[in-house]
N, CA, C and O atoms as CSV, one atom per row, in Angstrom:
chain,resi,resn,atom,element,x,y,z
A,1,MET,N,N,52.308,-23.077,10.507
A,1,MET,CA,C,51.351,-22.730,10.047
A,1,MET,C,C,50.445,-21.712,10.832
A,1,MET,O,O,49.616,-20.971,10.305
A,2,PHE,N,N,50.711,-21.786,12.078
A,2,PHE,CA,C,49.751,-20.447,12.753
A,2,PHE,C,C,50.286,-19.217,12.569
A,2,PHE,O,O,49.540,-18.246,12.451
A,3,LEU,N,N,51.716,-19.084,12.517
A,3,LEU,CA,C,52.598,-17.574,12.164
A,3,LEU,C,C,52.158,-17.525,10.673
A,3,LEU,O,O,51.546,-16.518,10.317
A,4,HIS,N,N,52.365,-18.346,9.912
A,4,HIS,CA,C,52.176,-18.265,8.394
A,4,HIS,C,C,50.628,-17.344,8.344
A,4,HIS,O,O,50.528,-16.221,7.848
A,5,VAL,N,N,49.398,-18.192,9.035
A,5,VAL,CA,C,48.298,-17.645,8.873
A,5,VAL,C,C,48.076,-15.866,9.404
A,5,VAL,O,O,47.598,-14.916,8.784
A,6,VAL,N,N,48.556,-15.945,10.559
A,6,VAL,CA,C,48.442,-14.803,11.499
A,6,VAL,C,C,49.624,-13.666,10.884
A,6,VAL,O,O,49.349,-12.473,10.756
A,7,GLY,N,N,50.651,-14.111,10.615
A,7,GLY,CA,C,51.563,-13.137,9.951
A,7,GLY,C,C,51.308,-12.690,8.521
A,7,GLY,O,O,51.679,-11.562,8.197
A,8,HIS,N,N,50.741,-13.431,7.692
A,8,HIS,CA,C,50.455,-13.039,6.619
A,8,HIS,C,C,49.036,-12.895,6.415
A,8,HIS,O,O,48.640,-12.794,5.254
A,9,ASN,N,N,48.089,-12.865,7.504
A,9,ASN,CA,C,46.977,-12.812,6.941
A,9,ASN,C,C,46.109,-13.508,5.898
A,9,ASN,O,O,45.292,-13.043,5.104
A,10,GLN,N,N,46.494,-14.680,6.113
A,10,GLN,CA,C,45.953,-15.740,5.162
A,10,GLN,C,C,44.956,-16.624,5.737
A,10,GLN,O,O,45.010,-16.946,6.924
A,11,ILE,N,N,44.018,-17.042,4.925
A,11,ILE,CA,C,42.889,-18.125,5.504
A,11,ILE,C,C,43.450,-19.467,5.254
A,11,ILE,O,O,44.447,-19.717,4.577
A,12,SER,N,N,42.586,-20.413,5.965
A,12,SER,CA,C,43.212,-21.655,6.193
A,12,SER,C,C,43.386,-22.498,4.612
A,12,SER,O,O,44.204,-23.404,4.445
A,13,LYS,N,N,42.661,-22.107,3.778
A,13,LYS,CA,C,42.453,-22.810,2.373
A,13,LYS,C,C,43.907,-22.333,1.707
A,13,LYS,O,O,44.455,-23.232,1.070
A,14,VAL,N,N,44.478,-21.309,1.745
A,14,VAL,CA,C,45.782,-21.104,1.290
A,14,VAL,C,C,46.780,-21.895,2.036
A,14,VAL,O,O,47.664,-22.539,1.470
A,15,VAL,N,N,46.627,-21.836,3.299
A,15,VAL,CA,C,47.643,-22.427,4.239
A,15,VAL,C,C,47.561,-24.089,3.808
A,15,VAL,O,O,48.579,-24.768,3.670
A,16,HIS,N,N,46.181,-24.622,3.622
A,16,HIS,CA,C,46.098,-26.064,2.974
A,16,HIS,C,C,46.760,-26.122,1.711
A,16,HIS,O,O,47.232,-27.247,1.541
A,17,ASN,N,N,46.938,-25.490,0.938
A,17,ASN,CA,C,47.474,-25.585,-0.409
A,17,ASN,C,C,48.846,-25.225,-0.282
A,17,ASN,O,O,49.575,-25.678,-1.164
A,18,THR,N,N,49.431,-24.450,0.687
A,18,THR,CA,C,50.984,-24.146,0.921
A,18,THR,C,C,51.655,-25.410,1.498
A,18,THR,O,O,52.728,-25.803,1.040
A,19,PHE,N,N,50.922,-26.141,2.659
A,19,PHE,CA,C,51.459,-26.888,3.420
A,19,PHE,C,C,50.946,-28.567,3.124
A,19,PHE,O,O,51.429,-29.559,3.670
A,20,THR,N,N,49.935,-28.546,2.193
A,20,THR,CA,C,49.553,-29.916,2.065
A,20,THR,C,C,49.189,-30.790,3.116
A,20,THR,O,O,49.562,-31.930,3.395
A,21,ARG,N,N,48.080,-29.728,3.833
A,21,ARG,CA,C,47.493,-30.680,5.125
A,21,ARG,C,C,46.131,-30.403,4.967
A,21,ARG,O,O,45.618,-29.348,4.594
A,22,SER,N,N,45.544,-31.557,5.319
A,22,SER,CA,C,43.964,-31.424,5.558
A,22,SER,C,C,43.495,-30.375,6.293
A,22,SER,O,O,44.028,-30.125,7.374
A,23,MET,N,N,42.253,-29.478,5.738
A,23,MET,CA,C,41.857,-28.487,6.415
A,23,MET,C,C,41.597,-28.909,7.989
A,23,MET,O,O,41.948,-28.139,8.884
A,24,GLU,N,N,40.955,-30.192,8.286
A,24,GLU,CA,C,40.698,-30.616,9.631
A,24,GLU,C,C,42.191,-30.435,10.255
A,24,GLU,O,O,42.328,-29.629,11.175
A,25,THR,N,N,43.230,-31.114,9.810
A,25,THR,CA,C,44.284,-30.661,10.471
A,25,THR,C,C,44.951,-29.304,10.757
A,25,THR,O,O,45.600,-29.089,11.781
A,26,ILE,N,N,44.790,-28.605,9.994
A,26,ILE,CA,C,45.109,-27.101,9.983
A,26,ILE,C,C,44.202,-26.394,11.145
A,26,ILE,O,O,44.665,-25.571,11.934
A,27,SER,N,N,42.803,-26.847,11.135
A,27,SER,CA,C,42.076,-26.129,12.063
A,27,SER,C,C,42.203,-26.646,13.684
A,27,SER,O,O,42.064,-26.014,14.731
A,28,ARG,N,N,42.530,-28.081,13.423
A,28,ARG,CA,C,42.807,-28.621,14.914
A,28,ARG,C,C,44.085,-27.893,15.566
A,28,ARG,O,O,44.005,-27.456,16.714
A,29,TYR,N,N,45.263,-27.772,14.815
A,29,TYR,CA,C,46.542,-27.116,15.150
A,29,TYR,C,C,46.283,-25.738,15.642
A,29,TYR,O,O,46.613,-25.259,16.727
A,30,PHE,N,N,45.545,-25.101,14.527
A,30,PHE,CA,C,45.530,-23.542,14.989
A,30,PHE,C,C,44.740,-23.220,16.114
A,30,PHE,O,O,45.092,-22.209,16.721
A,31,LYS,N,N,43.521,-23.981,16.641
A,31,LYS,CA,C,43.106,-23.951,17.596
A,31,LYS,C,C,43.693,-24.217,18.972
A,31,LYS,O,O,43.427,-23.618,20.014
A,32,GLN,N,N,44.536,-25.220,18.788
A,32,GLN,CA,C,45.687,-25.611,19.751
A,32,GLN,C,C,46.442,-24.572,20.127
A,32,GLN,O,O,46.547,-24.183,21.290
A,33,VAL,N,N,47.033,-24.052,19.089
A,33,VAL,CA,C,48.087,-23.085,19.488
A,33,VAL,C,C,47.365,-21.486,19.957
A,33,VAL,O,O,47.999,-20.708,20.669
A,34,MET,N,N,46.033,-21.180,19.461
A,34,MET,CA,C,45.463,-20.296,19.958
A,34,MET,C,C,45.051,-20.183,21.216
A,34,MET,O,O,44.986,-19.103,21.803
A,35,TYR,N,N,44.699,-21.453,21.787
A,35,TYR,CA,C,44.325,-21.876,23.142
A,35,TYR,C,C,45.595,-21.477,24.376
A,35,TYR,O,O,45.539,-20.813,25.411
A,36,ALA,N,N,46.881,-22.340,23.601
A,36,ALA,CA,C,48.074,-22.038,24.531
A,36,ALA,C,C,48.528,-20.586,24.526
A,36,ALA,O,O,49.225,-20.148,25.442
A,37,VAL,N,N,48.058,-19.688,23.289
A,37,VAL,CA,C,48.515,-18.525,23.632
A,37,VAL,C,C,47.594,-17.677,24.393
A,37,VAL,O,O,48.021,-16.662,24.942
A,38,GLY,N,N,46.213,-18.059,24.474
A,38,GLY,CA,C,45.328,-17.525,25.696
A,38,GLY,C,C,45.621,-17.641,26.886
A,38,GLY,O,O,45.409,-16.803,27.763
A,39,GLU,N,N,46.321,-19.082,27.053
A,39,GLU,CA,C,46.645,-19.408,28.439
A,39,GLU,C,C,47.985,-18.673,28.844
A,39,GLU,O,O,48.153,-18.407,30.034
A,40,LEU,N,N,48.946,-18.332,27.912
A,40,LEU,CA,C,49.936,-17.409,28.467
A,40,LEU,C,C,49.798,-16.085,28.179
A,40,LEU,O,O,50.821,-15.415,28.321
A,41,ARG,N,N,48.725,-15.472,27.781
A,41,ARG,CA,C,48.396,-14.112,27.783
A,41,ARG,C,C,49.039,-13.360,28.710
A,41,ARG,O,O,49.767,-12.440,28.338
A,42,GLY,N,N,48.865,-13.637,29.995
A,42,GLY,CA,C,49.323,-12.868,30.984
A,42,GLY,C,C,50.853,-12.581,31.154
A,42,GLY,O,O,51.316,-11.621,31.770
A,43,GLU,N,N,51.513,-13.487,30.564
A,43,GLU,CA,C,53.024,-13.470,30.528
A,43,GLU,C,C,53.543,-12.764,29.181
A,43,GLU,O,O,54.552,-12.067,29.072
A,44,MET,N,N,52.576,-13.121,28.135
A,44,MET,CA,C,53.076,-12.595,26.598
A,44,MET,C,C,52.736,-11.292,26.323
A,44,MET,O,O,53.503,-10.454,25.849
A,45,ILE,N,N,51.373,-11.092,26.675
A,45,ILE,CA,C,50.834,-9.755,26.112
A,45,ILE,C,C,50.885,-8.730,27.531
A,45,ILE,O,O,50.454,-9.174,28.596
A,46,ARG,N,N,51.335,-7.610,27.456
A,46,ARG,CA,C,51.587,-6.486,28.334
A,46,ARG,C,C,50.995,-5.358,27.687
A,46,ARG,O,O,51.131,-5.186,26.476
A,47,SER,N,N,50.226,-4.433,28.553
A,47,SER,CA,C,49.902,-3.286,28.217
A,47,SER,C,C,51.013,-2.230,27.982
A,47,SER,O,O,52.070,-2.290,28.610
A,48,PRO,N,N,50.815,-1.477,27.271
A,48,PRO,CA,C,52.059,-0.511,27.163
A,48,PRO,C,C,51.970,0.435,28.079
A,48,PRO,O,O,50.854,0.883,28.340
A,49,THR,N,N,53.213,0.968,28.805
A,49,THR,CA,C,53.120,1.676,29.968
A,49,THR,C,C,53.498,3.045,29.617
A,49,THR,O,O,54.327,3.128,28.711
A,50,GLY,N,N,53.034,4.250,30.184
A,50,GLY,CA,C,53.443,5.514,29.986
A,50,GLY,C,C,52.441,6.438,30.119
A,50,GLY,O,O,52.681,7.635,29.963
């Protein structure tokens, strides 16, 4: 669901209809994944060199 929202620039309501999950569930897991990505930012996100 996270990649669907980010990759396709879709709002939670579209994801709600696509995956038939409650808005609360979508919001909860989206926030959890965003937090995890934030925690890994030093390992996952690099500045361009050059």
